[in-house]
N, CA, C and O atoms as a Tripos MOL2 file, in Angstrom:
@<TRIPOS>MOLECULE
protein
  152   151    38     0     0
PROTEIN
NO_CHARGES

@<TRIPOS>ATOM
      1 N          10.3960   13.7370    7.5950 N.3       1 UNK1
      2 CA          9.3760   13.0300    8.3490 C.3       1 UNK1
      3 C           9.2490   13.5510    9.7000 C.2       1 UNK1
      4 O           9.4570   12.8460   10.6870 O.2       1 UNK1
      5 N           8.9110   14.7750    9.7610 N.am      2 UNK2
      6 CA          8.7250   15.5520   10.9090 C.3       2 UNK2
      7 C           7.8190   16.8620   10.5990 C.2       2 UNK2
      8 O           7.5990   17.2240    9.4430 O.2       2 UNK2
      9 N           7.3850   17.4450   11.5780 N.am      3 UNK3
     10 CA          6.7220   18.6830   11.3900 C.3       3 UNK3
     11 C           5.2300   18.6480   11.9710 C.2       3 UNK3
     12 O           4.7630   17.6200   12.4610 O.2       3 UNK3
     13 N           4.5580   19.7850   11.8840 N.am      4 UNK4
     14 CA          3.2380   20.0250   12.3400 C.3       4 UNK4
     15 C           2.3300   19.0250   11.5310 C.2       4 UNK4
     16 O           2.4770   18.9120   10.3140 O.2       4 UNK4
     17 N           1.4440   18.3460   12.1850 N.am      5 UNK5
     18 CA          0.5110   17.4930   11.5600 C.3       5 UNK5
     19 C           1.0220   16.2650   10.8010 C.2       5 UNK5
     20 O           0.3160   15.6320   10.0160 O.2       5 UNK5
     21 N           2.3620   15.9570   11.1010 N.am      6 UNK6
     22 CA          2.8400   14.8120   10.4560 C.3       6 UNK6
     23 C           2.0540   13.5640   10.7780 C.2       6 UNK6
     24 O           1.9110   12.7360    9.8780 O.2       6 UNK6
     25 N           1.5360   13.3460   11.9520 N.am      7 UNK7
     26 CA          0.8280   12.2700   12.4770 C.3       7 UNK7
     27 C          -0.4230   12.0820   11.6380 C.2       7 UNK7
     28 O          -0.9740   10.9810   11.6080 O.2       7 UNK7
     29 N          -0.8950   13.1340   10.9460 N.am      8 UNK8
     30 CA         -2.2140   13.0240   10.2670 C.3       8 UNK8
     31 C          -1.9970   12.5720    8.7660 C.2       8 UNK8
     32 O          -2.9730   12.3610    8.0460 O.2       8 UNK8
     33 N          -0.9290   12.4550    8.3890 N.am      9 UNK9
     34 CA         -0.6140   12.1520    6.9380 C.3       9 UNK9
     35 C          -0.7970   10.5620    6.8510 C.2       9 UNK9
     36 O          -0.4370    9.8000    7.7480 O.2       9 UNK9
     37 N          -1.3980   10.1650    5.6630 N.am     10 UNK10
     38 CA         -1.5880    8.7570    5.5470 C.3      10 UNK10
     39 C          -0.1870    8.0290    5.4910 C.2      10 UNK10
     40 O           0.8140    8.5620    5.0130 O.2      10 UNK10
     41 N          -0.2160    6.7680    6.0230 N.am     11 UNK11
     42 CA          1.0420    5.9670    6.0030 C.3      11 UNK11
     43 C           0.9070    4.7230    5.3140 C.2      11 UNK11
     44 O          -0.1570    4.1040    5.3170 O.2      11 UNK11
     45 N           1.9480    4.3210    4.7160 N.am     12 UNK12
     46 CA          1.9760    3.0060    3.8500 C.3      12 UNK12
     47 C           1.3070    3.2310    2.5540 C.2      12 UNK12
     48 O           1.4300    4.3170    1.9890 O.2      12 UNK12
     49 N           0.6710    2.3620    2.0950 N.am     13 UNK13
     50 CA         -0.0360    2.2740    0.6960 C.3      13 UNK13
     51 C          -1.4330    3.0580    0.9170 C.2      13 UNK13
     52 O          -2.3490    2.4690    1.4910 O.2      13 UNK13
     53 N          -1.5650    4.1290    0.5510 N.am     14 UNK14
     54 CA         -2.8800    4.9310    0.9190 C.3      14 UNK14
     55 C          -3.7270    4.9320   -0.4150 C.2      14 UNK14
     56 O          -4.8610    5.3990   -0.3100 O.2      14 UNK14
     57 N          -3.3740    4.5220   -1.5210 N.am     15 UNK15
     58 CA         -4.2540    4.4150   -2.7390 C.3      15 UNK15
     59 C          -3.7020    3.2280   -3.5010 C.2      15 UNK15
     60 O          -2.5410    2.8220   -3.4550 O.2      15 UNK15
     61 N          -4.6870    2.7410   -4.1940 N.am     16 UNK16
     62 CA         -4.3620    1.5610   -5.0960 C.3      16 UNK16
     63 C          -4.3050    1.8130   -6.5330 C.2      16 UNK16
     64 O          -4.3600    2.9710   -6.9490 O.2      16 UNK16
     65 N          -4.2010    0.8360   -7.3060 N.am     17 UNK17
     66 CA         -4.3220   -0.6120   -7.0080 C.3      17 UNK17
     67 C          -2.8770   -1.1600   -6.5210 C.2      17 UNK17
     68 O          -1.8160   -0.5750   -6.7380 O.2      17 UNK17
     69 N          -3.0040   -2.2540   -5.9010 N.am     18 UNK18
     70 CA         -1.7690   -3.0080   -5.4240 C.3      18 UNK18
     71 C          -1.7910   -4.4280   -6.0920 C.2      18 UNK18
     72 O          -2.7180   -5.2260   -5.9550 O.2      18 UNK18
     73 N          -0.7390   -4.6300   -6.7790 N.am     19 UNK19
     74 CA         -0.6160   -5.8430   -7.6530 C.3      19 UNK19
     75 C           0.7210   -6.3780   -7.3920 C.2      19 UNK19
     76 O           1.6300   -5.5560   -7.2720 O.2      19 UNK19
     77 N           0.9820   -7.6010   -7.2870 N.am     20 UNK20
     78 CA          2.1800   -8.3860   -7.4480 C.3      20 UNK20
     79 C           2.4000   -8.9820   -8.8690 C.2      20 UNK20
     80 O           1.5300   -9.6690   -9.4040 O.2      20 UNK20
     81 N           3.5290   -8.7120   -9.4310 N.am     21 UNK21
     82 CA          3.6520   -9.2030  -10.7950 C.3      21 UNK21
     83 C           4.7630  -10.2800  -10.6290 C.2      21 UNK21
     84 O           5.7590   -9.9980   -9.9640 O.2      21 UNK21
     85 N           4.6340  -11.4650  -11.1910 N.am     22 UNK22
     86 CA          5.4750  -12.5760  -10.9590 C.3      22 UNK22
     87 C           6.0430  -13.0630  -12.3850 C.2      22 UNK22
     88 O           5.9700  -12.3100  -13.3560 O.2      22 UNK22
     89 N           6.5600  -14.2330  -12.4710 N.am     23 UNK23
     90 CA          7.1510  -14.7760  -13.6670 C.3      23 UNK23
     91 C           5.9210  -14.7180  -14.7690 C.2      23 UNK23
     92 O           4.7250  -14.7560  -14.4840 O.2      23 UNK23
     93 N           6.4290  -14.6280  -15.9550 N.am     24 UNK24
     94 CA          5.4630  -14.6310  -17.2200 C.3      24 UNK24
     95 C           4.3740  -13.5920  -17.1890 C.2      24 UNK24
     96 O           3.3560  -13.7060  -17.8710 O.2      24 UNK24
     97 N           4.6190  -12.5210  -16.3400 N.am     25 UNK25
     98 CA          3.6390  -11.4180  -16.2520 C.3      25 UNK25
     99 C           2.4140  -11.8850  -15.4680 C.2      25 UNK25
    100 O           1.4070  -11.1810  -15.5480 O.2      25 UNK25
    101 N           2.3830  -12.9380  -14.7540 N.am     26 UNK26
    102 CA          1.3270  -13.3090  -13.8820 C.3      26 UNK26
    103 C           1.0400  -12.3180  -12.8010 C.2      26 UNK26
    104 O           1.9910  -11.9330  -12.1210 O.2      26 UNK26
    105 N          -0.1870  -11.8500  -12.5590 N.am     27 UNK27
    106 CA         -0.3920  -10.7620  -11.5890 C.3      27 UNK27
    107 C          -1.3180  -11.4630  -10.4960 C.2      27 UNK27
    108 O          -1.9940  -12.4690  -10.7090 O.2      27 UNK27
    109 N          -1.2410  -10.7830   -9.3180 N.am     28 UNK28
    110 CA         -2.0850  -11.1630   -8.2600 C.3      28 UNK28
    111 C          -2.5330   -9.8090   -7.6810 C.2      28 UNK28
    112 O          -1.6790   -9.0400   -7.2400 O.2      28 UNK28
    113 N          -3.8340   -9.4880   -7.6650 N.am     29 UNK29
    114 CA         -4.3250   -8.2240   -7.2080 C.3      29 UNK29
    115 C          -4.6130   -8.3570   -5.5890 C.2      29 UNK29
    116 O          -5.3230   -9.2200   -5.0740 O.2      29 UNK29
    117 N          -3.8990   -7.3050   -4.9020 N.am     30 UNK30
    118 CA         -4.1150   -7.4460   -3.4530 C.3      30 UNK30
    119 C          -4.8360   -6.1650   -2.9690 C.2      30 UNK30
    120 O          -4.8750   -5.8640   -1.7760 O.2      30 UNK30
    121 N          -5.4040   -5.4270   -3.9450 N.am     31 UNK31
    122 CA         -6.1080   -4.0870   -3.6330 C.3      31 UNK31
    123 C          -7.2300   -4.3990   -2.4680 C.2      31 UNK31
    124 O          -7.3180   -3.6280   -1.5120 O.2      31 UNK31
    125 N          -8.0110   -5.4530   -2.5660 N.am     32 UNK32
    126 CA         -9.1360   -5.6130   -1.6170 C.3      32 UNK32
    127 C          -8.6350   -6.3360   -0.3750 C.2      32 UNK32
    128 O          -9.4860   -6.5880    0.4780 O.2      32 UNK32
    129 N          -7.5120   -6.6670   -0.1740 N.am     33 UNK33
    130 CA         -6.9610   -7.3830    1.0400 C.3      33 UNK33
    131 C          -6.8400   -6.4030    2.1620 C.2      33 UNK33
    132 O          -6.6310   -5.1980    2.0270 O.2      33 UNK33
    133 N          -7.0050   -7.0880    3.3420 N.am     34 UNK34
    134 CA         -6.7900   -6.3510    4.6020 C.3      34 UNK34
    135 C          -5.2430   -6.0750    4.9170 C.2      34 UNK34
    136 O          -4.4580   -7.0060    5.0950 O.2      34 UNK34
    137 N          -4.8820   -4.7980    4.9690 N.am     35 UNK35
    138 CA         -3.5340   -4.5390    5.2500 C.3      35 UNK35
    139 C          -3.3240   -4.0540    6.8550 C.2      35 UNK35
    140 O          -4.0810   -3.2480    7.3960 O.2      35 UNK35
    141 N          -2.3390   -4.5890    7.4250 N.am     36 UNK36
    142 CA         -2.0010   -4.2270    8.8390 C.3      36 UNK36
    143 C          -0.6200   -3.6970    8.7940 C.2      36 UNK36
    144 O           0.2730   -4.2040    8.1150 O.2      36 UNK36
    145 N          -0.4770   -2.6130    9.5770 N.am     37 UNK37
    146 CA          0.9130   -1.8280    9.7180 C.3      37 UNK37
    147 C           1.2820   -2.0130   11.1660 C.2      37 UNK37
    148 O           0.4660   -1.7890   12.0600 O.2      37 UNK37
    149 N           2.4940   -2.4180   11.3950 N.am     38 UNK38
    150 CA          3.0420   -2.5680   12.7540 C.3      38 UNK38
    151 C           4.2580   -1.5980   12.9330 C.2      38 UNK38
    152 O           4.8660   -1.5620   14.0020 O.2      38 UNK38
@<TRIPOS>BOND
     1     1     2 1
     2     2     3 1
     3     3     4 2
     4     3     5 am
     5     5     6 1
     6     6     7 1
     7     7     8 2
     8     7     9 am
     9     9    10 1
    10    10    11 1
    11    11    12 2
    12    11    13 am
    13    13    14 1
    14    14    15 1
    15    15    16 2
    16    15    17 am
    17    17    18 1
    18    18    19 1
    19    19    20 2
    20    19    21 am
    21    21    22 1
    22    22    23 1
    23    23    24 2
    24    23    25 am
    25    25    26 1
    26    26    27 1
    27    27    28 2
    28    27    29 am
    29    29    30 1
    30    30    31 1
    31    31    32 2
    32    31    33 am
    33    33    34 1
    34    34    35 1
    35    35    36 2
    36    35    37 am
    37    37    38 1
    38    38    39 1
    39    39    40 2
    40    39    41 am
    41    41    42 1
    42    42    43 1
    43    43    44 2
    44    43    45 am
    45    45    46 1
    46    46    47 1
    47    47    48 2
    48    47    49 am
    49    49    50 1
    50    50    51 1
    51    51    52 2
    52    51    53 am
    53    53    54 1
    54    54    55 1
    55    55    56 2
    56    55    57 am
    57    57    58 1
    58    58    59 1
    59    59    60 2
    60    59    61 am
    61    61    62 1
    62    62    63 1
    63    63    64 2
    64    63    65 am
    65    65    66 1
    66    66    67 1
    67    67    68 2
    68    67    69 am
    69    69    70 1
    70    70    71 1
    71    71    72 2
    72    71    73 am
    73    73    74 1
    74    74    75 1
    75    75    76 2
    76    75    77 am
    77    77    78 1
    78    78    79 1
    79    79    80 2
    80    79    81 am
    81    81    82 1
    82    82    83 1
    83    83    84 2
    84    83    85 am
    85    85    86 1
    86    86    87 1
    87    87    88 2
    88    87    89 am
    89    89    90 1
    90    90    91 1
    91    91    92 2
    92    91    93 am
    93    93    94 1
    94    94    95 1
    95    95    96 2
    96    95    97 am
    97    97    98 1
    98    98    99 1
    99    99   100 2
   100    99   101 am
   101   101   102 1
   102   102   103 1
   103   103   104 2
   104   103   105 am
   105   105   106 1
   106   106   107 1
   107   107   108 2
   108   107   109 am
   109   109   110 1
   110   110   111 1
   111   111   112 2
   112   111   113 am
   113   113   114 1
   114   114   115 1
   115   115   116 2
   116   115   117 am
   117   117   118 1
   118   118   119 1
   119   119   120 2
   120   119   121 am
   121   121   122 1
   122   122   123 1
   123   123   124 2
   124   123   125 am
   125   125   126 1
   126   126   127 1
   127   127   128 2
   128   127   129 am
   129   129   130 1
   130   130   131 1
   131   131   132 2
   132   131   133 am
   133   133   134 1
   134   134   135 1
   135   135   136 2
   136   135   137 am
   137   137   138 1
   138   138   139 1
   139   139   140 2
   140   139   141 am
   141   141   142 1
   142   142   143 1
   143   143   144 2
   144   143   145 am
   145   145   146 1
   146   146   147 1
   147   147   148 2
   148   147   149 am
   149   149   150 1
   150   150   151 1
   151   151   152 2
@<TRIPOS>SUBSTRUCTURE
     1 UNK1         2 RESIDUE 1 A UNK
     2 UNK2         6 RESIDUE 1 A UNK
     3 UNK3        10 RESIDUE 1 A UNK
     4 UNK4        14 RESIDUE 1 A UNK
     5 UNK5        18 RESIDUE 1 A UNK
     6 UNK6        22 RESIDUE 1 A UNK
     7 UNK7        26 RESIDUE 1 A UNK
     8 UNK8        30 RESIDUE 1 A UNK
     9 UNK9        34 RESIDUE 1 A UNK
    10 UNK10       38 RESIDUE 1 A UNK
    11 UNK11       42 RESIDUE 1 A UNK
    12 UNK12       46 RESIDUE 1 A UNK
    13 UNK13       50 RESIDUE 1 A UNK
    14 UNK14       54 RESIDUE 1 A UNK
    15 UNK15       58 RESIDUE 1 A UNK
    16 UNK16       62 RESIDUE 1 A UNK
    17 UNK17       66 RESIDUE 1 A UNK
    18 UNK18       70 RESIDUE 1 A UNK
    19 UNK19       74 RESIDUE 1 A UNK
    20 UNK20       78 RESIDUE 1 A UNK
    21 UNK21       82 RESIDUE 1 A UNK
    22 UNK22       86 RESIDUE 1 A UNK
    23 UNK23       90 RESIDUE 1 A UNK
    24 UNK24       94 RESIDUE 1 A UNK
    25 UNK25       98 RESIDUE 1 A UNK
    26 UNK26      102 RESIDUE 1 A UNK
    27 UNK27      106 RESIDUE 1 A UNK
    28 UNK28      110 RESIDUE 1 A UNK
    29 UNK29      114 RESIDUE 1 A UNK
    30 UNK30      118 RESIDUE 1 A UNK
    31 UNK31      122 RESIDUE 1 A UNK
    32 UNK32      126 RESIDUE 1 A UNK
    33 UNK33      130 RESIDUE 1 A UNK
    34 UNK34      134 RESIDUE 1 A UNK
    35 UNK35      138 RESIDUE 1 A UNK
    36 UNK36      142 RESIDUE 1 A UNK
    37 UNK37      146 RESIDUE 1 A UNK
    38 UNK38      150 RESIDUE 1 A UNK
């Protein structure tokens, strides 16, 4: 996690899809939601 141009690399979830899988394989698609990183 260091080196030249490290700050230009994407952080967090940079490509989708993003889904949460719950009980009985129920899924919730979070791909189009707004994501904030702190």
